[in-house]
PDB file with one MODEL, atoms N, CA, C and O in Angstrom:
MODEL        1
ATOM      1  N   UNK A   1     111.272 102.146 104.700  1.00  0.00           N
ATOM      2  CA  UNK A   1     112.181 102.186 103.238  1.00  0.00           C
ATOM      3  C   UNK A   1     111.074 101.664 102.077  1.00  0.00           C
ATOM      4  O   UNK A   1     110.408 100.629 102.086  1.00  0.00           O
ATOM      5  N   UNK A   2     111.104 102.509 101.294  1.00  0.00           N
ATOM      6  CA  UNK A   2     110.420 101.808  99.861  1.00  0.00           C
ATOM      7  C   UNK A   2     111.283 100.631  99.269  1.00  0.00           C
ATOM      8  O   UNK A   2     112.472 100.566  99.579  1.00  0.00           O
ATOM      9  N   UNK A   3     110.829  99.877  98.587  1.00  0.00           N
ATOM     10  CA  UNK A   3     111.562  99.056  97.754  1.00  0.00           C
ATOM     11  C   UNK A   3     112.579  99.531  96.723  1.00  0.00           C
ATOM     12  O   UNK A   3     113.603  98.884  96.499  1.00  0.00           O
ATOM     13  N   UNK A   4     112.310 100.570  96.154  1.00  0.00           N
ATOM     14  CA  UNK A   4     113.253 101.277  95.373  1.00  0.00           C
ATOM     15  C   UNK A   4     114.467 101.923  96.042  1.00  0.00           C
ATOM     16  O   UNK A   4     115.512 102.047  95.405  1.00  0.00           O
ATOM     17  N   UNK A   5     114.369 102.306  97.210  1.00  0.00           N
ATOM     18  CA  UNK A   5     115.585 102.872  97.964  1.00  0.00           C
ATOM     19  C   UNK A   5     116.397 101.770  98.611  1.00  0.00           C
ATOM     20  O   UNK A   5     117.560 101.962  98.965  1.00  0.00           O
ATOM     21  N   UNK A   6     115.753 100.578  98.766  1.00  0.00           N
ATOM     22  CA  UNK A   6     116.313  99.511  99.280  1.00  0.00           C
ATOM     23  C   UNK A   6     117.411  98.770  98.116  1.00  0.00           C
ATOM     24  O   UNK A   6     118.506  98.218  98.227  1.00  0.00           O
ATOM     25  N   UNK A   7     116.557  99.056  97.040  1.00  0.00           N
ATOM     26  CA  UNK A   7     117.381  98.334  95.683  1.00  0.00           C
ATOM     27  C   UNK A   7     118.616  99.035  95.402  1.00  0.00           C
ATOM     28  O   UNK A   7     119.601  98.527  94.867  1.00  0.00           O
ATOM     29  N   UNK A   8     118.481 100.486  95.876  1.00  0.00           N
ATOM     30  CA  UNK A   8     119.634 101.321  95.388  1.00  0.00           C
ATOM     31  C   UNK A   8     120.078 102.209  96.586  1.00  0.00           C
ATOM     32  O   UNK A   8     119.844 103.417  96.565  1.00  0.00           O
ATOM     33  N   UNK A   9     120.610 101.716  97.453  1.00  0.00           N
ATOM     34  CA  UNK A   9     120.597 102.533  99.011  1.00  0.00           C
ATOM     35  C   UNK A   9     121.713 103.514  98.628  1.00  0.00           C
ATOM     36  O   UNK A   9     121.587 104.569  99.250  1.00  0.00           O
ATOM     37  N   UNK A  10     122.913 103.494  97.681  1.00  0.00           N
ATOM     38  CA  UNK A  10     123.993 104.117  97.278  1.00  0.00           C
ATOM     39  C   UNK A  10     123.617 105.234  96.201  1.00  0.00           C
ATOM     40  O   UNK A  10     124.421 106.059  95.766  1.00  0.00           O
ATOM     41  N   UNK A  11     122.309 105.138  95.847  1.00  0.00           N
ATOM     42  CA  UNK A  11     122.083 106.134  94.645  1.00  0.00           C
ATOM     43  C   UNK A  11     120.461 106.705  94.763  1.00  0.00           C
ATOM     44  O   UNK A  11     119.572 106.292  94.018  1.00  0.00           O
ATOM     45  N   UNK A  12     120.298 107.492  95.589  1.00  0.00           N
ATOM     46  CA  UNK A  12     118.944 108.028  96.019  1.00  0.00           C
ATOM     47  C   UNK A  12     118.015 108.324  94.789  1.00  0.00           C
ATOM     48  O   UNK A  12     116.920 107.810  94.561  1.00  0.00           O
ATOM     49  N   UNK A  13     118.921 109.595  93.778  1.00  0.00           N
ATOM     50  CA  UNK A  13     118.321 109.947  92.734  1.00  0.00           C
ATOM     51  C   UNK A  13     117.681 108.710  91.690  1.00  0.00           C
ATOM     52  O   UNK A  13     116.602 108.789  91.104  1.00  0.00           O
ATOM     53  N   UNK A  14     118.590 107.623  91.631  1.00  0.00           N
ATOM     54  CA  UNK A  14     117.872 106.385  90.903  1.00  0.00           C
ATOM     55  C   UNK A  14     116.739 105.866  91.641  1.00  0.00           C
ATOM     56  O   UNK A  14     115.695 105.517  91.090  1.00  0.00           O
ATOM     57  N   UNK A  15     116.917 105.822  92.722  1.00  0.00           N
ATOM     58  CA  UNK A  15     115.667 105.100  93.638  1.00  0.00           C
ATOM     59  C   UNK A  15     114.649 105.949  93.282  1.00  0.00           C
ATOM     60  O   UNK A  15     113.713 105.457  92.652  1.00  0.00           O
ATOM     61  N   UNK A  16     114.620 107.561  93.651  1.00  0.00           N
ATOM     62  CA  UNK A  16     113.513 108.331  93.344  1.00  0.00           C
ATOM     63  C   UNK A  16     112.786 108.054  91.982  1.00  0.00           C
ATOM     64  O   UNK A  16     111.610 107.723  91.824  1.00  0.00           O
ATOM     65  N   UNK A  17     113.810 108.279  90.977  1.00  0.00           N
ATOM     66  CA  UNK A  17     113.508 108.003  89.490  1.00  0.00           C
ATOM     67  C   UNK A  17     112.548 106.707  89.314  1.00  0.00           C
ATOM     68  O   UNK A  17     111.471 106.795  88.725  1.00  0.00           O
ATOM     69  N   UNK A  18     113.034 105.487  89.879  1.00  0.00           N
ATOM     70  CA  UNK A  18     112.505 104.273  89.770  1.00  0.00           C
ATOM     71  C   UNK A  18     110.852 104.382  90.370  1.00  0.00           C
ATOM     72  O   UNK A  18     109.819 104.033  89.799  1.00  0.00           O
ATOM     73  N   UNK A  19     111.023 104.972  91.670  1.00  0.00           N
ATOM     74  CA  UNK A  19     109.670 105.105  92.465  1.00  0.00           C
ATOM     75  C   UNK A  19     108.758 105.926  91.651  1.00  0.00           C
ATOM     76  O   UNK A  19     107.620 105.511  91.433  1.00  0.00           O
ATOM     77  N   UNK A  20     109.137 106.990  91.209  1.00  0.00           N
ATOM     78  CA  UNK A  20     108.262 108.208  90.241  1.00  0.00           C
ATOM     79  C   UNK A  20     107.716 107.395  89.157  1.00  0.00           C
ATOM     80  O   UNK A  20     106.495 107.352  89.007  1.00  0.00           O
ATOM     81  N   UNK A  21     108.520 106.729  88.366  1.00  0.00           N
ATOM     82  CA  UNK A  21     107.962 105.878  87.084  1.00  0.00           C
ATOM     83  C   UNK A  21     107.031 104.960  87.669  1.00  0.00           C
ATOM     84  O   UNK A  21     105.999 105.010  87.000  1.00  0.00           O
ATOM     85  N   UNK A  22     106.910 104.021  88.757  1.00  0.00           N
ATOM     86  CA  UNK A  22     106.262 103.146  88.770  1.00  0.00           C
ATOM     87  C   UNK A  22     104.618 103.970  89.476  1.00  0.00           C
ATOM     88  O   UNK A  22     103.478 103.516  89.393  1.00  0.00           O
ATOM     89  N   UNK A  23     105.024 105.128  90.061  1.00  0.00           N
ATOM     90  CA  UNK A  23     103.844 105.795  90.846  1.00  0.00           C
ATOM     91  C   UNK A  23     102.822 106.547  89.503  1.00  0.00           C
ATOM     92  O   UNK A  23     101.594 106.631  89.512  1.00  0.00           O
ATOM     93  N   UNK A  24     103.667 106.979  88.526  1.00  0.00           N
ATOM     94  CA  UNK A  24     103.012 107.764  87.457  1.00  0.00           C
ATOM     95  C   UNK A  24     102.232 106.884  86.661  1.00  0.00           C
ATOM     96  O   UNK A  24     101.276 107.485  86.171  1.00  0.00           O
ATOM     97  N   UNK A  25     102.293 105.480  86.297  1.00  0.00           N
ATOM     98  CA  UNK A  25     101.469 104.706  85.772  1.00  0.00           C
ATOM     99  C   UNK A  25     100.178 104.324  86.483  1.00  0.00           C
ATOM    100  O   UNK A  25      99.124 104.042  85.912  1.00  0.00           O
ATOM    101  N   UNK A  26     100.395 104.349  87.862  1.00  0.00           N
ATOM    102  CA  UNK A  26      99.373 103.734  88.948  1.00  0.00           C
ATOM    103  C   UNK A  26      98.559 105.077  89.096  1.00  0.00           C
ATOM    104  O   UNK A  26      97.348 104.993  88.888  1.00  0.00           O
ATOM    105  N   UNK A  27      99.040 106.201  89.404  1.00  0.00           N
ATOM    106  CA  UNK A  27      98.082 107.502  89.683  1.00  0.00           C
ATOM    107  C   UNK A  27      97.410 107.676  88.395  1.00  0.00           C
ATOM    108  O   UNK A  27      96.219 107.986  88.411  1.00  0.00           O
ATOM    109  N   UNK A  28      98.092 107.498  87.149  1.00  0.00           N
ATOM    110  CA  UNK A  28      97.315 107.774  85.977  1.00  0.00           C
ATOM    111  C   UNK A  28      95.983 107.006  85.721  1.00  0.00           C
ATOM    112  O   UNK A  28      94.950 107.471  85.240  1.00  0.00           O
ATOM    113  N   UNK A  29      96.214 105.772  86.128  1.00  0.00           N
ATOM    114  CA  UNK A  29      95.163 104.696  86.024  1.00  0.00           C
ATOM    115  C   UNK A  29      94.042 105.140  86.913  1.00  0.00           C
ATOM    116  O   UNK A  29      92.856 105.153  86.580  1.00  0.00           O
ATOM    117  N   UNK A  30      94.478 105.466  87.959  1.00  0.00           N
ATOM    118  CA  UNK A  30      93.527 105.889  89.135  1.00  0.00           C
ATOM    119  C   UNK A  30      92.743 107.146  88.801  1.00  0.00           C
ATOM    120  O   UNK A  30      91.657 107.350  89.344  1.00  0.00           O
ATOM    121  N   UNK A  31      93.245 107.965  87.951  1.00  0.00           N
ATOM    122  CA  UNK A  31      92.637 109.132  87.658  1.00  0.00           C
ATOM    123  C   UNK A  31      91.270 108.809  86.448  1.00  0.00           C
ATOM    124  O   UNK A  31      90.076 109.107  86.475  1.00  0.00           O
ATOM    125  N   UNK A  32      92.130 108.061  85.432  1.00  0.00           N
ATOM    126  CA  UNK A  32      91.221 107.832  84.469  1.00  0.00           C
ATOM    127  C   UNK A  32      89.979 106.863  84.845  1.00  0.00           C
ATOM    128  O   UNK A  32      88.852 107.067  84.396  1.00  0.00           O
ATOM    129  N   UNK A  33      90.329 105.664  85.812  1.00  0.00           N
ATOM    130  CA  UNK A  33      89.056 104.842  86.193  1.00  0.00           C
ATOM    131  C   UNK A  33      88.333 105.633  87.071  1.00  0.00           C
ATOM    132  O   UNK A  33      87.172 105.303  87.311  1.00  0.00           O
ATOM    133  N   UNK A  34      88.891 106.794  87.689  1.00  0.00           N
ATOM    134  CA  UNK A  34      87.856 107.693  88.730  1.00  0.00           C
ATOM    135  C   UNK A  34      86.896 108.066  87.727  1.00  0.00           C
ATOM    136  O   UNK A  34      85.731 107.912  88.092  1.00  0.00           O
ATOM    137  N   UNK A  35      87.045 108.474  86.665  1.00  0.00           N
ATOM    138  CA  UNK A  35      86.356 109.408  85.650  1.00  0.00           C
ATOM    139  C   UNK A  35      85.367 108.227  85.118  1.00  0.00           C
ATOM    140  O   UNK A  35      84.161 108.475  85.128  1.00  0.00           O
ATOM    141  N   UNK A  36      85.724 107.204  84.745  1.00  0.00           N
ATOM    142  CA  UNK A  36      85.168 106.125  84.140  1.00  0.00           C
ATOM    143  C   UNK A  36      83.921 105.643  84.870  1.00  0.00           C
ATOM    144  O   UNK A  36      82.797 105.548  84.376  1.00  0.00           O
ATOM    145  N   UNK A  37      84.289 105.345  86.144  1.00  0.00           N
ATOM    146  CA  UNK A  37      83.452 104.776  86.877  1.00  0.00           C
ATOM    147  C   UNK A  37      82.352 106.220  87.609  1.00  0.00           C
ATOM    148  O   UNK A  37      81.203 105.997  87.991  1.00  0.00           O
ATOM    149  N   UNK A  38      82.833 107.263  87.660  1.00  0.00           N
ATOM    150  CA  UNK A  38      81.894 108.265  87.749  1.00  0.00           C
ATOM    151  C   UNK A  38      80.880 108.436  87.030  1.00  0.00           C
ATOM    152  O   UNK A  38      79.775 108.642  87.531  1.00  0.00           O
ATOM    153  N   UNK A  39      81.140 108.365  85.383  1.00  0.00           N
ATOM    154  CA  UNK A  39      80.569 108.344  84.447  1.00  0.00           C
ATOM    155  C   UNK A  39      79.377 107.160  84.577  1.00  0.00           C
ATOM    156  O   UNK A  39      78.152 107.265  84.520  1.00  0.00           O
ATOM    157  N   UNK A  40      80.195 106.060  84.766  1.00  0.00           N
ATOM    158  CA  UNK A  40      79.390 104.646  84.678  1.00  0.00           C
ATOM    159  C   UNK A  40      78.312 104.702  85.767  1.00  0.00           C
ATOM    160  O   UNK A  40      77.149 104.353  85.563  1.00  0.00           O
ATOM    161  N   UNK A  41      78.744 105.136  86.863  1.00  0.00           N
ATOM    162  CA  UNK A  41      77.652 104.885  87.964  1.00  0.00           C
ATOM    163  C   UNK A  41      76.489 106.031  88.202  1.00  0.00           C
ATOM    164  O   UNK A  41      75.419 105.733  88.733  1.00  0.00           O
ATOM    165  N   UNK A  42      76.785 107.315  87.779  1.00  0.00           N
ATOM    166  CA  UNK A  42      75.938 108.080  87.363  1.00  0.00           C
ATOM    167  C   UNK A  42      75.417 108.372  86.110  1.00  0.00           C
ATOM    168  O   UNK A  42      75.292 109.502  85.639  1.00  0.00           O
ATOM    169  N   UNK A  43      75.111 107.304  85.575  1.00  0.00           N
ATOM    170  CA  UNK A  43      74.501 107.329  83.819  1.00  0.00           C
ATOM    171  C   UNK A  43      72.980 107.358  84.096  1.00  0.00           C
ATOM    172  O   UNK A  43      72.483 107.210  85.212  1.00  0.00           O
ATOM    173  N   UNK A  44      72.367 107.546  83.060  1.00  0.00           N
ATOM    174  CA  UNK A  44      71.060 107.813  83.162  1.00  0.00           C
ATOM    175  C   UNK A  44      70.271 107.414  82.022  1.00  0.00           C
ATOM    176  O   UNK A  44      71.037 107.231  81.077  1.00  0.00           O
ATOM    177  N   UNK A  45      69.166 107.217  81.728  1.00  0.00           N
ATOM    178  CA  UNK A  45      68.343 106.839  80.554  1.00  0.00           C
ATOM    179  C   UNK A  45      68.974 105.301  79.886  1.00  0.00           C
ATOM    180  O   UNK A  45      69.108 104.263  80.535  1.00  0.00           O
ATOM    181  N   UNK A  46      69.287 105.486  78.504  1.00  0.00           N
ATOM    182  CA  UNK A  46      69.699 104.131  78.128  1.00  0.00           C
ATOM    183  C   UNK A  46      71.004 103.638  78.617  1.00  0.00           C
ATOM    184  O   UNK A  46      71.214 102.460  78.908  1.00  0.00           O
ATOM    185  N   UNK A  47      71.953 104.683  78.702  1.00  0.00           N
ATOM    186  CA  UNK A  47      73.181 104.103  79.275  1.00  0.00           C
ATOM    187  C   UNK A  47      72.920 103.505  80.438  1.00  0.00           C
ATOM    188  O   UNK A  47      73.414 102.381  80.533  1.00  0.00           O
ATOM    189  N   UNK A  48      72.210 103.944  81.500  1.00  0.00           N
ATOM    190  CA  UNK A  48      71.983 103.397  82.717  1.00  0.00           C
ATOM    191  C   UNK A  48      71.310 101.966  82.576  1.00  0.00           C
ATOM    192  O   UNK A  48      71.553 101.052  83.365  1.00  0.00           O
ATOM    193  N   UNK A  49      70.537 101.867  81.622  1.00  0.00           N
ATOM    194  CA  UNK A  49      69.936 100.466  81.311  1.00  0.00           C
ATOM    195  C   UNK A  49      70.864  99.360  80.669  1.00  0.00           C
ATOM    196  O   UNK A  49      70.632  98.159  80.810  1.00  0.00           O
ATOM    197  N   UNK A  50      72.005  99.894  79.903  1.00  0.00           N
ATOM    198  CA  UNK A  50      72.830  99.295  79.437  1.00  0.00           C
ATOM    199  C   UNK A  50      73.956  98.694  80.541  1.00  0.00           C
ATOM    200  O   UNK A  50      74.484  97.585  80.457  1.00  0.00           O
ATOM    201  N   UNK A  51      74.171  99.594  81.489  1.00  0.00           N
ATOM    202  CA  UNK A  51      75.153  99.436  82.489  1.00  0.00           C
ATOM    203  C   UNK A  51      74.476  98.242  83.411  1.00  0.00           C
ATOM    204  O   UNK A  51      75.140  97.266  83.760  1.00  0.00           O
ATOM    205  N   UNK A  52      73.206  98.401  83.740  1.00  0.00           N
ATOM    206  CA  UNK A  52      72.527  97.572  84.702  1.00  0.00           C
ATOM    207  C   UNK A  52      72.550  95.956  83.870  1.00  0.00           C
ATOM    208  O   UNK A  52      72.948  94.966  84.485  1.00  0.00           O
ATOM    209  N   UNK A  53      72.122  95.876  82.572  1.00  0.00           N
ATOM    210  CA  UNK A  53      72.263  94.635  82.152  1.00  0.00           C
ATOM    211  C   UNK A  53      73.870  94.221  82.194  1.00  0.00           C
ATOM    212  O   UNK A  53      74.153  93.055  82.469  1.00  0.00           O
ATOM    213  N   UNK A  54      74.814  95.087  81.948  1.00  0.00           N
ATOM    214  CA  UNK A  54      76.108  94.491  81.893  1.00  0.00           C
ATOM    215  C   UNK A  54      76.607  93.952  83.004  1.00  0.00           C
ATOM    216  O   UNK A  54      77.181  92.863  82.958  1.00  0.00           O
ATOM    217  N   UNK A  55      76.433  94.747  84.323  1.00  0.00           N
ATOM    218  CA  UNK A  55      76.908  94.294  85.498  1.00  0.00           C
ATOM    219  C   UNK A  55      76.021  93.944  86.647  1.00  0.00           C
ATOM    220  O   UNK A  55      76.389  93.654  87.786  1.00  0.00           O
ATOM    221  N   UNK A  56      74.634  94.023  86.129  1.00  0.00           N
ATOM    222  CA  UNK A  56      73.450  93.667  87.155  1.00  0.00           C
ATOM    223  C   UNK A  56      73.650  92.236  88.009  1.00  0.00           C
ATOM    224  O   UNK A  56      73.319  91.987  89.168  1.00  0.00           O
ATOM    225  N   UNK A  57      74.253  91.461  87.102  1.00  0.00           N
ATOM    226  CA  UNK A  57      74.513  90.077  87.916  1.00  0.00           C
ATOM    227  C   UNK A  57      75.557  89.784  88.319  1.00  0.00           C
ATOM    228  O   UNK A  57      75.845  88.589  88.381  1.00  0.00           O
ATOM    229  N   UNK A  58      76.465  90.758  88.722  1.00  0.00           N
ATOM    230  CA  UNK A  58      77.789  90.613  89.514  1.00  0.00           C
ATOM    231  C   UNK A  58      77.404  90.428  90.952  1.00  0.00           C
ATOM    232  O   UNK A  58      76.439  91.013  91.442  1.00  0.00           O
ATOM    233  N   UNK A  59      78.191  89.587  91.634  1.00  0.00           N
ATOM    234  CA  UNK A  59      78.002  89.718  93.148  1.00  0.00           C
ATOM    235  C   UNK A  59      79.056  90.776  93.766  1.00  0.00           C
ATOM    236  O   UNK A  59      79.858  91.325  93.010  1.00  0.00           O
ATOM    237  N   UNK A  60      79.045  91.021  94.988  1.00  0.00           N
ATOM    238  CA  UNK A  60      79.743  92.086  95.557  1.00  0.00           C
ATOM    239  C   UNK A  60      81.225  91.845  95.244  1.00  0.00           C
ATOM    240  O   UNK A  60      81.976  92.705  94.784  1.00  0.00           O
ATOM    241  N   UNK A  61      81.607  90.427  95.580  1.00  0.00           N
ATOM    242  CA  UNK A  61      82.975  89.981  95.605  1.00  0.00           C
ATOM    243  C   UNK A  61      83.365  90.391  93.999  1.00  0.00           C
ATOM    244  O   UNK A  61      84.345  91.113  93.814  1.00  0.00           O
ATOM    245  N   UNK A  62      82.736  90.009  93.097  1.00  0.00           N
ATOM    246  CA  UNK A  62      83.179  90.271  91.660  1.00  0.00           C
ATOM    247  C   UNK A  62      83.398  91.725  91.374  1.00  0.00           C
ATOM    248  O   UNK A  62      84.339  92.174  90.719  1.00  0.00           O
ATOM    249  N   UNK A  63      82.316  92.500  92.000  1.00  0.00           N
ATOM    250  CA  UNK A  63      82.685  94.021  91.804  1.00  0.00           C
ATOM    251  C   UNK A  63      83.874  94.493  92.437  1.00  0.00           C
ATOM    252  O   UNK A  63      84.571  95.357  91.906  1.00  0.00           O
ATOM    253  N   UNK A  64      84.159  93.957  93.584  1.00  0.00           N
ATOM    254  CA  UNK A  64      85.516  94.210  94.323  1.00  0.00           C
ATOM    255  C   UNK A  64      86.545  93.752  93.646  1.00  0.00           C
ATOM    256  O   UNK A  64      87.549  94.463  93.610  1.00  0.00           O
ATOM    257  N   UNK A  65      86.544  92.533  92.988  1.00  0.00           N
ATOM    258  CA  UNK A  65      87.555  91.894  91.907  1.00  0.00           C
ATOM    259  C   UNK A  65      88.131  92.937  90.898  1.00  0.00           C
ATOM    260  O   UNK A  65      89.295  92.960  90.498  1.00  0.00           O
ATOM    261  N   UNK A  66      87.109  93.813  90.542  1.00  0.00           N
ATOM    262  CA  UNK A  66      87.185  94.803  89.464  1.00  0.00           C
ATOM    263  C   UNK A  66      88.340  95.871  89.765  1.00  0.00           C
ATOM    264  O   UNK A  66      89.089  96.403  88.946  1.00  0.00           O
ATOM    265  N   UNK A  67      88.290  96.045  91.162  1.00  0.00           N
ATOM    266  CA  UNK A  67      88.942  97.163  91.656  1.00  0.00           C
ATOM    267  C   UNK A  67      90.211  96.775  92.581  1.00  0.00           C
ATOM    268  O   UNK A  67      90.973  97.642  93.010  1.00  0.00           O
ATOM    269  N   UNK A  68      90.373  95.390  92.854  1.00  0.00           N
ATOM    270  CA  UNK A  68      91.314  95.022  93.516  1.00  0.00           C
ATOM    271  C   UNK A  68      93.057  95.589  93.286  1.00  0.00           C
ATOM    272  O   UNK A  68      93.983  95.785  94.074  1.00  0.00           O
ATOM    273  N   UNK A  69      92.906  95.712  91.835  1.00  0.00           N
ATOM    274  CA  UNK A  69      94.406  96.679  91.732  1.00  0.00           C
ATOM    275  C   UNK A  69      94.768  97.566  92.598  1.00  0.00           C
ATOM    276  O   UNK A  69      95.887  97.609  93.108  1.00  0.00           O
ATOM    277  N   UNK A  70      93.517  98.612  92.908  1.00  0.00           N
ATOM    278  CA  UNK A  70      93.378  99.856  93.618  1.00  0.00           C
ATOM    279  C   UNK A  70      94.050  99.549  95.088  1.00  0.00           C
ATOM    280  O   UNK A  70      94.961 100.204  95.596  1.00  0.00           O
ATOM    281  N   UNK A  71      93.515  98.617  95.550  1.00  0.00           N
ATOM    282  CA  UNK A  71      93.851  98.347  96.964  1.00  0.00           C
ATOM    283  C   UNK A  71      95.037  97.314  97.282  1.00  0.00           C
ATOM    284  O   UNK A  71      95.675  97.314  98.335  1.00  0.00           O
ATOM    285  N   UNK A  72      95.219  96.491  96.276  1.00  0.00           N
ATOM    286  CA  UNK A  72      95.874  95.231  96.144  1.00  0.00           C
ATOM    287  C   UNK A  72      97.417  95.794  96.124  1.00  0.00           C
ATOM    288  O   UNK A  72      98.151  94.907  96.562  1.00  0.00           O
ATOM    289  N   UNK A  73      97.951  96.647  95.862  1.00  0.00           N
ATOM    290  CA  UNK A  73      99.349  97.137  95.507  1.00  0.00           C
ATOM    291  C   UNK A  73      99.439  97.460  94.123  1.00  0.00           C
ATOM    292  O   UNK A  73      98.501  97.357  93.332  1.00  0.00           O
ATOM    293  N   UNK A  74     100.784  97.921  93.802  1.00  0.00           N
ATOM    294  CA  UNK A  74     101.070  98.280  92.257  1.00  0.00           C
ATOM    295  C   UNK A  74     100.632  97.347  91.373  1.00  0.00           C
ATOM    296  O   UNK A  74     100.797  97.516  90.165  1.00  0.00           O
TER     297      UNK A  74
ENDMDL
END
């Protein structure tokens, strides 16, 4: 059972609406960031050089920290 349904067991419509609102923002962020990261990682030329200068010194852990929101929950 999701947290929203547990919080409103007698009102499934309200629980569904709460769940939908929470997921709406998360899925929008996921789609936007997928596009941004796609352009970022497939950059060429000067854009690729700037990207490399900006994030070239990051460790693997720091890179994962940047996307922890995606795998760490809402």
